[in-house]
Backbone as CSV, one residue per row, in Angstrom:
resi,resn,N_x,N_y,N_z,CA_x,CA_y,CA_z,C_x,C_y,C_z
1,MET,-32.895,-23.945,57.751,-31.238,-23.861,57.797,-31.600,-25.299,56.709
2,GLU,-31.977,-26.023,56.820,-31.465,-27.346,55.846,-32.753,-27.018,54.871
3,ALA,-33.433,-26.772,55.073,-34.034,-26.266,53.786,-33.584,-24.895,52.529
4,LEU,-33.251,-23.938,53.540,-32.045,-23.049,52.648,-30.932,-23.995,51.933
5,LEU,-29.960,-24.665,53.320,-28.851,-25.552,51.992,-29.999,-26.356,50.904
6,GLU,-30.681,-26.812,50.781,-31.339,-27.648,49.967,-31.804,-26.390,48.745
7,SER,-32.094,-26.300,48.945,-32.603,-24.717,47.266,-30.860,-24.446,47.164
8,ARG,-29.685,-24.299,47.936,-28.512,-23.939,47.803,-27.944,-24.834,47.020
9,SER,-28.227,-26.244,47.483,-27.261,-27.059,46.712,-28.190,-27.230,45.523
10,GLY,-29.314,-27.331,45.262,-29.931,-27.719,43.829,-30.512,-26.833,43.094
11,LEU,-29.754,-24.995,43.482,-28.682,-24.419,43.022,-27.781,-24.171,41.890
12,TRP,-26.666,-24.919,42.542,-25.452,-25.178,42.382,-25.253,-26.237,41.374
13,ALA,-26.207,-27.345,41.826,-26.174,-29.200,41.737,-25.946,-29.051,39.921
14,GLY,-24.676,-29.984,39.664,-24.164,-29.904,37.863,-23.683,-28.190,37.249
15,GLY,-23.444,-27.029,38.560,-23.173,-26.336,38.263,-21.687,-25.625,37.751
16,PRO,-20.970,-24.769,36.930,-19.426,-24.738,36.972,-18.539,-24.389,38.223
17,ALA,-17.241,-24.464,38.422,-16.373,-23.889,39.610,-16.500,-22.771,39.761
18,PRO,-16.518,-22.019,41.206,-16.490,-21.066,41.540,-15.221,-20.327,40.465
19,GLY,-15.807,-19.164,39.935,-15.161,-18.339,38.991,-14.865,-18.548,37.557
20,GLN,-15.855,-20.266,37.319,-16.224,-20.778,35.793,-17.722,-20.599,35.139
21,PHE,-17.650,-20.767,33.926,-18.976,-20.252,33.437,-19.738,-21.625,32.761
22,TYR,-20.664,-21.223,33.146,-22.067,-22.729,32.897,-21.852,-22.744,31.911
23,ARG,-21.554,-24.107,31.017,-21.481,-24.415,29.262,-22.615,-24.840,29.131
24,ILE,-23.108,-23.820,27.752,-24.225,-23.718,27.602,-24.331,-23.972,25.838
25,PRO,-25.010,-24.771,25.788,-25.510,-25.635,24.545,-25.195,-25.069,23.387
26,PRO,-25.160,-25.443,22.084,-24.971,-24.847,21.340,-26.141,-24.459,20.788
27,THR,-26.364,-23.352,19.800,-27.938,-23.209,18.835,-28.200,-24.385,18.120
28,PRO,-29.114,-24.728,17.541,-29.274,-25.721,16.578,-28.048,-24.858,15.409
29,GLY,-28.838,-23.882,14.629,-28.050,-23.499,14.080,-26.444,-22.832,13.864
30,SER,-26.254,-23.504,15.128,-23.980,-23.173,15.510,-23.791,-24.808,15.937
31,SER,-22.445,-24.887,14.888,-21.778,-26.286,16.027,-20.986,-24.974,16.575
32,VAL,-20.867,-23.702,16.855,-19.607,-23.560,18.175,-20.098,-23.758,19.838
33,ASP,-19.126,-24.405,20.333,-19.861,-24.228,21.963,-19.441,-22.636,22.389
34,PRO,-19.902,-21.695,23.155,-19.379,-20.406,23.729,-18.711,-21.118,24.198
35,VAL,-18.443,-21.893,24.875,-17.381,-21.451,26.480,-16.450,-22.281,25.349
36,SER,-16.184,-23.417,24.186,-14.930,-23.964,23.534,-13.975,-22.431,23.127
37,ALA,-15.045,-21.941,22.458,-14.552,-20.546,21.574,-14.056,-19.465,22.689
38,LEU,-14.651,-19.267,23.682,-13.614,-18.560,24.788,-12.885,-18.990,25.109
39,TYR,-12.508,-19.988,25.673,-10.973,-20.845,26.183,-10.219,-21.852,24.780
40,GLY,-10.319,-20.969,23.299,-10.009,-21.841,22.484,-9.065,-20.931,21.826
41,SER,-8.299,-20.443,20.631,-7.206,-20.273,20.190,-8.168,-18.336,20.430
42,PRO,-6.701,-17.633,21.142,-7.845,-16.371,20.962,-7.631,-15.775,19.455
43,ILE,-8.186,-14.117,19.360,-8.527,-13.386,18.342,-6.833,-13.208,17.854
44,THR,-6.003,-13.084,16.470,-4.875,-12.260,16.733,-4.832,-11.235,15.741
45,ARG,-4.288,-10.210,16.041,-3.787,-9.299,14.912,-2.141,-9.476,14.312
46,THR,-1.855,-8.554,13.017,-0.417,-8.838,13.106,-0.055,-7.853,13.491
47,GLN,1.102,-8.568,14.237,2.087,-7.997,14.847,2.903,-7.369,14.745
48,ASN,3.711,-7.998,13.779,5.249,-7.337,13.039,4.994,-7.680,11.580
49,PRO,5.292,-6.880,10.297,5.007,-7.635,9.221,6.612,-8.495,8.954
50,MET,5.984,-9.197,8.261,7.308,-10.687,8.232,8.085,-10.077,6.595
51,VAL,7.941,-10.264,5.123,8.321,-9.422,4.422,8.144,-8.690,3.813
52,THR,8.691,-7.608,4.011,8.916,-5.959,3.735,9.656,-6.075,2.867
53,GLY,8.880,-3.808,2.503,10.353,-3.468,1.205,9.644,-2.350,2.343
54,THR,11.042,-1.298,1.360,11.275,-0.486,1.643,10.980,0.751,0.729
55,SER,11.981,1.688,1.104,11.130,3.415,0.580,10.693,3.657,-0.827
56,VAL,9.698,4.372,-0.945,8.636,4.184,-2.276,8.790,5.927,-2.573
57,LEU,9.787,6.392,-3.999,9.600,7.596,-3.669,8.862,8.265,-5.106
58,GLY,8.238,9.278,-5.201,7.084,9.778,-5.647,6.904,10.700,-5.953
59,LEU,6.815,11.824,-7.502,7.766,12.926,-7.687,6.692,13.882,-8.671
60,LYS,6.548,14.695,-8.157,5.422,15.287,-9.540,6.497,15.898,-10.902
61,PHE,6.340,16.078,-12.404,6.793,16.954,-12.642,5.823,17.151,-14.239
62,GLU,6.347,18.553,-14.524,5.049,19.023,-15.756,4.460,17.829,-16.686
63,GLY,3.229,17.962,-15.966,2.678,17.045,-17.061,2.391,15.355,-16.568
64,GLY,2.207,15.071,-15.027,2.659,13.890,-15.097,3.202,13.541,-13.715
65,VAL,3.551,12.371,-13.190,4.415,12.276,-12.141,5.073,11.107,-12.429
66,VAL,6.316,11.075,-11.612,7.329,10.047,-11.568,7.086,8.894,-9.691
67,ILE,6.816,7.747,-10.095,7.133,6.864,-8.828,8.034,5.731,-8.818
68,ALA,8.862,5.601,-7.739,10.611,4.821,-7.977,10.104,3.913,-6.349
69,ALA,10.371,3.096,-6.868,11.042,1.635,-5.657,12.171,0.433,-6.170
70,ASP,12.575,-0.034,-5.326,13.322,-1.167,-5.607,12.559,-2.535,-5.742
71,MET,13.378,-3.063,-5.853,12.407,-4.613,-5.832,12.836,-6.057,-5.211
72,LEU,13.470,-5.597,-3.507,13.900,-6.585,-2.774,12.744,-6.440,-2.194
73,GLY,12.257,-7.924,-1.686,11.887,-8.320,-0.372,12.836,-8.487,0.356
74,SER,12.300,-7.837,2.107,13.657,-8.186,2.749,12.296,-9.504,4.325
75,TYR,13.414,-10.215,4.207,12.676,-10.738,5.246,13.154,-10.970,6.966
76,GLY,12.730,-9.875,7.445,14.003,-9.626,8.241,14.735,-8.594,7.966
77,SER,16.231,-9.039,7.862,17.307,-8.364,7.091,18.017,-9.285,6.890
78,LEU,17.388,-9.970,6.551,17.992,-11.124,5.250,17.010,-10.422,3.562
79,ALA,18.226,-10.364,2.425,17.124,-10.051,1.789,16.544,-11.082,0.598
80,ARG,15.711,-11.384,1.312,15.116,-13.063,0.575,14.547,-12.617,-0.336
81,PHE,13.802,-12.086,-1.317,13.071,-11.988,-2.605,13.863,-10.739,-3.380
82,ARG,14.689,-10.635,-4.151,15.136,-10.240,-4.520,14.678,-9.545,-6.838
83,ASN,13.534,-9.841,-6.303,12.367,-9.373,-8.213,10.928,-9.112,-7.711
84,ILE,10.645,-8.402,-7.160,9.596,-8.512,-6.778,9.070,-6.947,-6.950
85,SER,7.108,-6.190,-7.616,7.790,-5.126,-7.718,6.488,-5.004,-7.279
86,ARG,6.412,-3.654,-5.823,5.690,-3.516,-5.011,5.386,-2.310,-5.950
87,ILE,5.378,-1.457,-7.620,4.825,-0.877,-8.238,3.111,-1.263,-8.655
88,MET,2.112,-0.695,-8.594,1.061,-1.354,-9.258,0.262,-0.528,-10.706
89,ARG,0.051,-1.198,-11.689,-1.294,0.028,-12.433,-2.265,0.053,-11.806
90,VAL,-2.864,1.069,-11.279,-4.780,0.577,-11.047,-5.458,0.755,-12.387
91,ASN,-5.073,1.504,-12.931,-5.782,1.199,-14.521,-5.292,2.731,-15.338
92,ASN,-5.810,3.033,-15.768,-5.250,3.820,-16.952,-4.840,5.076,-16.897
93,SER,-5.438,5.639,-15.205,-4.827,6.960,-14.840,-3.919,6.832,-13.377
94,THR,-4.033,5.903,-13.024,-3.530,5.927,-11.938,-2.511,4.868,-11.514
95,MET,-1.510,4.764,-10.992,-0.586,3.943,-10.390,-0.118,4.046,-8.764
96,LEU,0.266,3.120,-8.617,0.455,2.852,-6.479,1.264,2.434,-5.886
97,GLY,2.295,3.385,-5.644,3.365,1.883,-5.203,3.240,1.558,-3.047
98,ALA,4.411,0.984,-3.274,3.604,0.607,-1.641,4.961,0.457,-0.544
99,SER,5.105,0.842,0.053,5.904,0.018,1.241,5.669,-1.380,2.433
100,GLY,6.683,-1.524,2.818,6.005,-1.977,4.557,5.345,-3.683,3.937
101,ASP,4.849,-3.757,4.637,4.382,-5.527,4.561,3.312,-6.424,2.894
102,TYR,4.113,-6.883,2.751,4.650,-7.459,0.957,2.607,-7.548,0.435
103,ALA,2.213,-8.990,1.464,1.754,-9.636,1.649,0.269,-8.552,1.445
104,ASP,0.053,-8.299,2.513,-0.777,-6.619,2.869,-1.336,-6.151,1.068
105,PHE,0.122,-6.374,0.920,0.307,-5.324,-0.791,-0.561,-6.037,-1.651
106,GLN,0.066,-7.090,-1.872,-1.470,-8.326,-2.312,-2.013,-8.622,-2.539
107,TYR,-2.781,-7.832,-0.979,-4.265,-8.389,-0.971,-4.873,-6.643,-1.180
108,LEU,-4.071,-5.593,-1.021,-4.687,-4.730,-1.855,-4.306,-5.034,-3.425
109,LYS,-3.660,-4.704,-3.788,-3.829,-5.416,-5.218,-5.027,-6.279,-6.054
110,GLN,-5.355,-6.681,-5.745,-6.525,-7.857,-5.074,-7.710,-7.287,-5.247
111,VAL,-8.322,-6.595,-4.075,-9.016,-5.967,-3.995,-9.321,-4.610,-4.928
112,LEU,-8.159,-3.667,-5.511,-7.766,-2.437,-6.234,-8.207,-3.155,-7.507
113,GLY,-7.766,-4.449,-8.102,-8.137,-5.017,-9.269,-9.544,-5.289,-9.422
114,GLN,-9.682,-5.445,-8.583,-11.464,-6.165,-8.162,-12.444,-4.460,-8.641
115,MET,-12.048,-3.333,-8.012,-13.211,-2.549,-8.033,-12.844,-2.083,-9.293
116,VAL,-11.796,-2.022,-10.073,-11.588,-1.179,-11.257,-12.097,-2.478,-11.779
117,ILE,-12.350,-3.658,-12.106,-13.022,-4.455,-12.898,-14.920,-3.723,-12.919
118,ASP,-15.761,-4.306,-11.804,-16.802,-3.492,-11.289,-16.967,-2.454,-12.003
119,GLU,-15.904,-1.179,-11.379,-15.937,0.304,-12.431,-16.647,-0.131,-13.636
120,GLU,-15.191,-1.133,-14.648,-15.378,-0.890,-16.296,-16.822,-2.158,-16.653
121,LEU,-17.234,-2.864,-15.559,-18.538,-3.421,-16.179,-19.827,-2.639,-16.089
122,LEU,-19.948,-1.019,-15.936,-21.009,-0.286,-16.173,-20.914,-0.163,-17.110
123,GLY,-19.830,0.582,-17.905,-19.912,0.440,-18.841,-20.268,1.856,-19.180
124,ASP,-19.826,2.858,-18.260,-20.564,4.704,-18.749,-19.180,5.224,-18.557
125,GLY,-19.076,4.897,-18.998,-17.279,5.119,-20.134,-16.446,6.459,-18.332
126,HIS,-16.837,6.720,-17.344,-16.042,6.537,-16.217,-15.101,5.678,-15.183
127,SER,-13.959,6.444,-15.085,-13.364,5.339,-14.005,-12.329,5.595,-13.045
128,TYR,-12.025,5.226,-12.291,-11.916,5.795,-11.150,-10.355,6.821,-11.404
129,SER,-10.654,7.768,-10.375,-8.849,8.734,-11.029,-8.281,8.739,-9.758
130,PRO,-7.117,9.178,-10.104,-6.476,9.235,-8.717,-6.751,9.666,-7.032
131,LYS,-7.352,10.966,-7.897,-7.531,11.073,-6.089,-8.245,10.464,-5.967
132,ALA,-9.808,9.769,-6.150,-10.833,8.680,-5.724,-10.260,7.810,-5.845
133,ILE,-8.987,6.895,-5.934,-8.351,5.827,-5.464,-7.698,6.175,-4.112
134,HIS,-6.977,7.581,-4.546,-6.398,7.640,-2.950,-7.665,8.008,-1.398
135,SER,-8.571,8.792,-1.973,-9.556,9.214,-1.241,-10.120,7.822,-0.349
136,TRP,-10.192,6.438,-1.042,-10.861,4.976,-0.820,-9.705,4.310,0.283
137,LEU,-8.859,4.546,-0.014,-7.557,3.926,0.331,-7.581,4.836,1.799
138,THR,-7.778,6.073,2.135,-7.465,7.032,3.352,-8.281,6.182,4.327
139,ARG,-10.205,5.714,3.802,-10.822,5.328,4.206,-11.212,3.792,4.288
140,ALA,-10.291,3.193,3.785,-10.070,1.713,3.785,-8.815,1.481,4.920
141,MET,-8.049,1.908,5.218,-7.039,2.181,5.880,-6.860,2.444,7.039
142,TYR,-7.962,3.199,7.419,-8.327,4.073,8.423,-9.324,3.391,9.374
143,SER,-10.249,2.232,8.805,-11.247,1.358,8.302,-10.766,0.279,8.911
144,ARG,-9.476,-0.250,9.023,-8.588,-1.419,9.248,-7.783,-0.791,10.444
145,ARG,-7.774,0.434,10.780,-6.860,1.170,12.121,-7.907,0.622,13.151
146,SER,-8.940,1.166,13.452,-10.065,1.329,14.160,-10.826,0.000,14.289
147,LYS,-10.443,-1.350,13.716,-10.607,-2.293,13.935,-9.195,-3.388,14.742
148,MET,-8.434,-2.531,15.049,-6.984,-2.918,15.721,-6.277,-3.866,14.480
149,ASN,-6.722,-4.373,13.658,-6.209,-4.599,12.961,-5.499,-4.118,11.015
150,PRO,-4.225,-3.601,11.253,-4.475,-2.242,10.381,-3.505,-3.365,9.250
151,LEU,-3.504,-2.779,7.854,-2.158,-3.379,6.588,-1.501,-2.371,6.833
152,TRP,-0.482,-3.609,7.352,1.123,-2.555,7.645,1.262,-2.183,6.154
153,ASN,1.587,-0.688,4.950,1.637,-0.615,4.100,1.930,1.548,4.494
154,THR,2.117,1.722,3.780,2.765,3.126,3.523,1.905,3.618,1.751
155,MET,1.416,4.154,1.332,1.422,3.795,-0.119,1.520,5.337,-0.237
156,VAL,2.199,5.914,-2.076,2.082,6.157,-2.763,1.151,6.563,-3.491
157,ILE,0.725,7.126,-4.249,-0.973,7.038,-5.136,-0.087,8.389,-6.082
158,GLY,-0.569,8.238,-7.217,-0.010,9.502,-8.297,-0.512,8.665,-9.795
159,GLY,-1.108,9.850,-10.304,-1.649,9.728,-11.747,-2.232,10.765,-12.628
160,TYR,-2.700,11.223,-13.578,-2.498,12.676,-14.247,-4.100,11.789,-14.416
161,ALA,-4.872,13.269,-14.065,-6.165,13.119,-14.631,-6.627,14.018,-14.987
162,ASP,-7.923,14.771,-14.886,-8.506,15.920,-15.316,-7.720,17.506,-15.771
163,GLY,-6.107,16.890,-16.323,-5.669,18.306,-16.596,-4.742,18.228,-15.568
164,GLU,-4.782,17.674,-14.807,-3.449,17.827,-13.652,-2.922,16.471,-13.157
165,SER,-1.674,17.292,-12.538,-1.130,15.279,-11.334,-1.031,15.449,-10.341
166,PHE,-1.427,13.880,-9.938,-2.082,14.225,-8.578,-0.618,13.307,-8.017
167,LEU,-0.570,13.499,-6.373,0.552,12.826,-6.126,-0.178,12.544,-4.326
168,GLY,-0.072,11.808,-4.401,-0.991,11.094,-2.967,-0.381,10.063,-1.289
169,TYR,-0.231,10.271,-0.512,-0.109,9.724,0.746,-0.788,9.384,1.363
170,VAL,-0.458,7.785,1.840,-1.310,7.113,2.867,-0.651,5.995,3.780
171,ASP,-0.423,6.236,5.217,-0.109,5.078,6.135,-1.042,4.126,6.384
172,MET,-0.741,2.935,7.083,-1.251,2.513,8.225,-2.341,2.751,8.888
173,LEU,-2.347,4.088,9.209,-3.318,4.863,10.358,-4.387,5.534,9.045
174,GLY,-4.087,5.437,8.289,-5.863,6.338,7.474,-5.206,7.892,7.117
175,VAL,-3.605,8.300,7.802,-3.217,9.333,8.020,-2.809,9.600,5.846
176,ALA,-3.511,11.263,5.195,-3.258,11.133,4.732,-2.958,12.476,4.009
177,TYR,-2.412,12.863,2.746,-2.382,13.932,1.466,-1.485,13.936,0.999
178,GLU,-1.389,15.002,0.740,-0.881,15.327,-1.252,0.115,16.534,-1.127
179,ALA,0.975,16.032,-1.901,2.262,16.955,-2.036,3.233,16.757,-3.494
180,PRO,4.151,17.554,-3.902,4.245,17.284,-4.672,5.642,16.406,-4.892
181,SER,6.461,15.636,-3.426,6.923,15.035,-4.090,6.987,14.300,-2.283
182,LEU,7.014,13.525,-2.752,6.886,12.019,-0.881,7.644,11.187,-1.195
183,ALA,8.246,10.664,0.175,9.023,9.210,0.076,8.800,9.471,1.340
184,THR,8.487,7.549,1.647,8.056,7.073,2.077,9.193,5.583,3.047
185,GLY,8.890,5.639,4.621,10.231,4.340,4.446,11.313,5.555,5.201
186,TYR,12.418,4.950,4.832,14.005,5.895,6.012,13.577,7.087,4.642
187,GLY,13.377,6.720,3.292,13.108,7.582,2.677,12.477,9.296,2.732
188,ALA,11.444,9.032,3.450,11.482,10.192,3.902,12.132,11.048,4.754
189,TYR,13.650,10.236,5.812,14.671,11.165,5.959,15.622,11.595,5.263
190,LEU,15.975,9.903,4.512,16.896,10.649,2.909,17.141,11.481,1.574
191,ALA,15.779,10.701,1.672,15.338,11.228,-0.526,14.501,12.370,0.083
192,GLN,13.649,12.344,0.926,12.992,13.901,1.232,13.132,15.182,1.035
193,PRO,14.711,15.375,2.028,15.103,16.542,2.207,16.159,16.775,0.857
194,LEU,16.225,15.969,-0.684,17.177,16.267,-1.672,16.168,16.548,-2.513
195,LEU,14.590,15.743,-2.395,13.381,16.765,-3.472,13.054,17.698,-2.627
196,ARG,12.837,18.144,-1.670,12.474,19.692,-1.444,13.293,20.582,-1.638
197,GLU,14.684,20.198,-1.763,15.336,20.682,-1.924,15.426,21.546,-3.550
198,VAL,15.369,20.411,-4.617,14.774,20.464,-5.721,13.889,21.453,-6.328
199,LEU,13.007,21.153,-5.236,11.774,21.195,-5.941,11.315,23.085,-4.799
200,GLU,11.936,23.239,-4.156,12.488,24.506,-3.536,12.827,25.838,-4.426
201,LYS,13.772,25.198,-5.238,14.296,26.014,-6.479,14.261,26.180,-7.622
202,GLN,12.932,25.869,-8.160,12.782,24.460,-9.518,11.114,24.206,-9.087
203,PRO,10.166,24.477,-9.213,9.028,23.721,-8.023,7.907,23.535,-9.363
204,VAL,8.617,23.838,-10.696,8.006,22.464,-11.689,9.452,22.215,-12.285
205,LEU,9.892,21.033,-13.087,10.289,19.921,-13.399,9.595,19.441,-15.080
206,SER,10.622,19.066,-15.498,10.782,18.399,-16.815,10.470,16.845,-16.630
207,GLN,10.307,15.942,-17.504,10.120,14.682,-16.921,11.288,14.330,-16.739
208,THR,12.821,14.640,-18.169,13.531,14.144,-17.725,14.929,14.625,-16.582
209,GLU,14.414,16.151,-16.033,14.716,16.237,-15.185,14.183,15.592,-13.771
210,ALA,12.833,14.976,-13.130,12.393,15.310,-12.068,12.677,12.745,-12.655
211,ARG,13.297,12.607,-13.144,14.054,11.331,-14.266,15.201,10.697,-12.935
212,GLU,15.759,12.086,-13.275,17.422,12.227,-12.765,17.641,12.270,-11.607
213,LEU,16.307,12.935,-10.954,16.092,13.187,-9.479,16.025,12.710,-9.099
214,VAL,14.954,10.760,-9.256,14.486,9.978,-8.662,15.911,9.326,-8.692
215,GLU,16.899,9.168,-9.658,17.627,8.418,-9.920,18.831,9.108,-8.435
216,ARG,19.074,9.995,-8.284,19.596,10.346,-7.398,19.657,10.071,-5.927
217,CYS,18.168,10.086,-6.029,17.711,9.458,-4.724,17.685,7.963,-4.511
218,MET,17.398,7.512,-5.537,17.223,5.634,-5.287,19.216,5.777,-5.093
219,ARG,19.696,6.358,-5.227,21.174,5.634,-4.834,21.567,5.991,-4.068
220,VAL,21.655,6.825,-3.405,21.687,7.509,-1.979,20.932,7.180,-0.944
221,LEU,19.845,6.139,-1.184,19.227,4.918,-0.715,20.095,3.809,-0.287
222,TYR,20.370,3.406,-1.650,20.730,2.290,-2.232,22.381,1.733,-1.285
223,TYR,22.785,3.222,-0.698,23.917,3.541,-0.633,23.664,3.455,1.489
224,ARG,23.200,4.560,1.780,22.950,4.165,3.096,21.392,3.433,3.536
225,ASP,20.879,3.356,3.153,19.635,2.299,3.950,19.726,0.286,3.521
226,ALA,20.498,0.025,4.748,20.488,-1.678,4.949,19.538,-2.365,4.235
227,ARG,17.278,-1.766,3.651,17.330,-3.072,3.143,16.354,-2.554,2.058
228,SER,17.411,-1.386,1.369,17.486,-1.393,0.382,18.416,-2.080,-1.250
229,TYR,17.601,-1.970,-1.785,18.650,-2.927,-3.099,19.100,-1.700,-4.579
230,ASN,20.019,-2.386,-5.535,20.536,-1.718,-6.241,19.581,-1.880,-7.774
231,ARG,18.374,-2.826,-7.857,17.357,-2.790,-8.157,15.902,-2.288,-9.161
232,VAL,16.271,-1.456,-9.100,14.893,-0.535,-9.159,14.072,-0.483,-10.139
233,ARG,12.380,-0.130,-9.963,11.095,-0.165,-11.188,10.913,1.393,-10.335
234,SER,10.786,2.233,-11.958,10.176,3.273,-11.863,8.798,3.529,-13.284
235,VAL,8.150,3.886,-12.766,7.162,3.330,-13.627,7.112,5.584,-13.524
236,ASN,6.426,6.267,-15.106,6.333,7.597,-15.746,4.630,8.115,-15.918
237,SER,4.245,8.902,-15.434,2.550,8.876,-15.763,2.552,9.862,-16.324
238,LYS,2.652,9.613,-17.929,2.645,11.460,-17.902,1.398,11.590,-19.082
239,TRP,0.789,12.813,-19.651,-0.339,12.902,-20.720,0.373,13.398,-21.902
240,GLU,0.101,12.959,-22.984,-0.170,13.576,-24.458,-0.580,13.358,-25.522
241,SER,-0.893,15.149,-25.782,-1.464,15.219,-27.333,-2.898,14.993,-26.901
242,ASN,-3.061,14.987,-25.850,-4.991,15.822,-25.225,-5.462,13.748,-25.398
243,TRP,-4.573,12.895,-25.529,-4.457,11.398,-25.575,-5.125,11.339,-23.420
244,GLN,-5.345,9.780,-23.489,-5.322,9.244,-22.404,-3.786,9.080,-21.540
245,ALA,-3.813,8.412,-20.762,-2.579,8.379,-19.608,-1.512,7.529,-20.310
246,VAL,-0.244,7.756,-20.554,0.918,7.238,-20.990,1.454,6.415,-19.751
247,GLN,1.510,5.367,-19.554,2.643,4.849,-18.402,3.720,4.000,-19.186
248,PHE,5.096,4.525,-19.052,6.310,4.072,-19.073,6.832,3.271,-17.848
249,LEU,7.281,2.149,-17.662,8.000,1.555,-17.202,9.333,1.117,-17.598
250,SER,10.397,2.122,-16.166,11.920,1.493,-16.396,12.738,0.572,-15.648
251,LEU,13.302,-0.288,-15.904,13.908,-1.121,-15.498,15.537,-0.877,-15.171
252,TYR,16.185,-1.094,-13.731,17.648,-0.333,-13.480,18.664,-1.953,-12.469
253,THR,19.683,-1.803,-13.316,20.140,-2.102,-12.480,21.662,-1.316,-12.141
254,LEU,21.889,-0.870,-11.028,22.826,0.062,-9.874,23.906,-0.702,-9.795
255,LYS,25.124,0.046,-10.891,26.592,-0.564,-10.538,27.495,0.506,-11.140
256,ASN,28.367,0.331,-9.929,29.643,1.144,-9.931,29.085,2.957,-10.296
257,LEU,27.677,3.867,-9.045,26.979,4.614,-9.100,26.555,4.907,-10.747
258,TYR,25.898,4.330,-10.952,24.960,4.627,-12.583,24.176,3.526,-12.756
259,PHE,22.496,3.906,-13.766,21.300,3.437,-13.095,22.438,2.724,-14.502
260,GLU,21.693,1.510,-15.024,21.754,0.837,-16.144,20.801,0.085,-16.600
261,GLY,20.177,0.154,-17.780,18.381,-0.851,-18.047,18.485,-0.190,-19.462
262,HIS,16.377,-0.516,-19.360,16.317,0.158,-20.893,15.006,0.541,-20.317
263,LEU,14.208,1.107,-21.458,12.726,1.887,-20.877,11.957,1.383,-21.592
264,SER,11.229,0.423,-21.432,9.813,-0.083,-22.364,8.980,0.139,-21.752
265,ILE,8.068,0.238,-22.839,6.692,1.316,-22.856,5.356,-0.475,-21.953
266,LEU,4.852,0.386,-20.888,3.787,-0.008,-20.044,2.545,-0.437,-20.830
267,HIS,2.325,0.696,-20.907,0.870,1.252,-21.168,0.301,2.097,-22.154
268,ILE,0.278,1.746,-23.629,-0.436,3.237,-24.110,-1.914,2.900,-24.682
269,SER,-2.358,4.028,-24.433,-3.898,3.861,-24.198,-3.807,4.021,-25.683
270,GLU,-5.367,3.705,-26.651,-6.009,3.834,-27.651,-6.559,5.795,-27.977
271,LYS,-6.160,6.434,-29.188,-6.681,7.537,-29.215,-8.225,7.278,-29.326
272,PRO,-8.546,8.709,-28.480,-10.087,7.965,-28.609,-10.687,8.691,-29.357
273,SER,-12.079,8.275,-30.252,-12.499,8.686,-31.140,-13.396,9.527,-31.066
274,THR,-13.568,11.077,-31.846,-14.291,11.693,-31.580,-15.431,12.044,-32.046
């Protein structure tokens, strides 16, 4: 019995208390104590977005697409930032609008910008199409979702390539689809029915008709959505005379039921050499 007790005392001598772990010394190549890491700060994930943007609208028209979003960044219910853009030009044929967490959108802007630079450095004459950007985003968003660390964004991707307009949707879970009209956030309940009502009667819209319809929807959202704002950015991407994509940037201020502002050229590509 004494020998058994001695063997047991030798086994547990200097050991941890019941329910605890042995303190394993760090390896030569590591400065982190596994026990300290275990009992240190927990691994965290984004639980709630901080600065957010509301609805983004997208609509196809004959020979192009239009994407619109207001310029408000809300900190909770506070209209904190009133001049931020949630629409980016990815390349000469693709644009992207995002609702949700603005910090995650800024991260995606950096990643996509570097992707475009890497592609251009190859110098092979090819670039990412709107469909390729949409496909990549579906994989990226689903990958982050599967790691329980999603990017809190819902995006609308639009552009013109290979002789046709493209308009696609991706959310924070990786759910993706294409449609002639898209709306994110509260706009999915208020603006999408208005867009679909017009498209059911007239499937093909002109650029002017599409722009007026989007302005009408943004006006309705300004009245009904508490997180919307009366400053709107709208980008049109279309094809002209077999040139490359031409994108226009419109900035409106909503006053007395009307959009007021100016139309300026965001990007005009050079005519390709023959």
